[in-house]
C-alpha angles and dihedrals in degrees: 000000000000129000100229099176141012121188124186104222102183136005129203130210097201138045131024094293104086102172150353119225142183122210131195123215122207090344087281110072128055128198115194132193099039106160133213111213129184112203133144093011090300136103115230132189111217121196124225113282144182128216112247125217091263092056095256123122124240126195113244092197127014141155114267099205132053090234095056092043086056091050091051094048092049094047095046095044090047090053090046092052091051091048090051089050093050092047090052092050094044115103114245117253 
């Protein structure tokens, strides 16, 4: 399975959540609400989740293998870095 596109949908200036992304797999399947979090001096990619009846959160989609998780993290964090650079270069309105 190949990650064919990652789009940063929204970026935030404050708080640990820095961005919300969507990614496309094999040009045929989309996963929305992938989050970029900064906590404990590390960036994390958090998959979309839903609150369960007991108050915990469960991923609704997630990588099964460590290798594909690494691919997802690299693709999403690279897209986030590009979006940050583009935002920094854009003229202020």
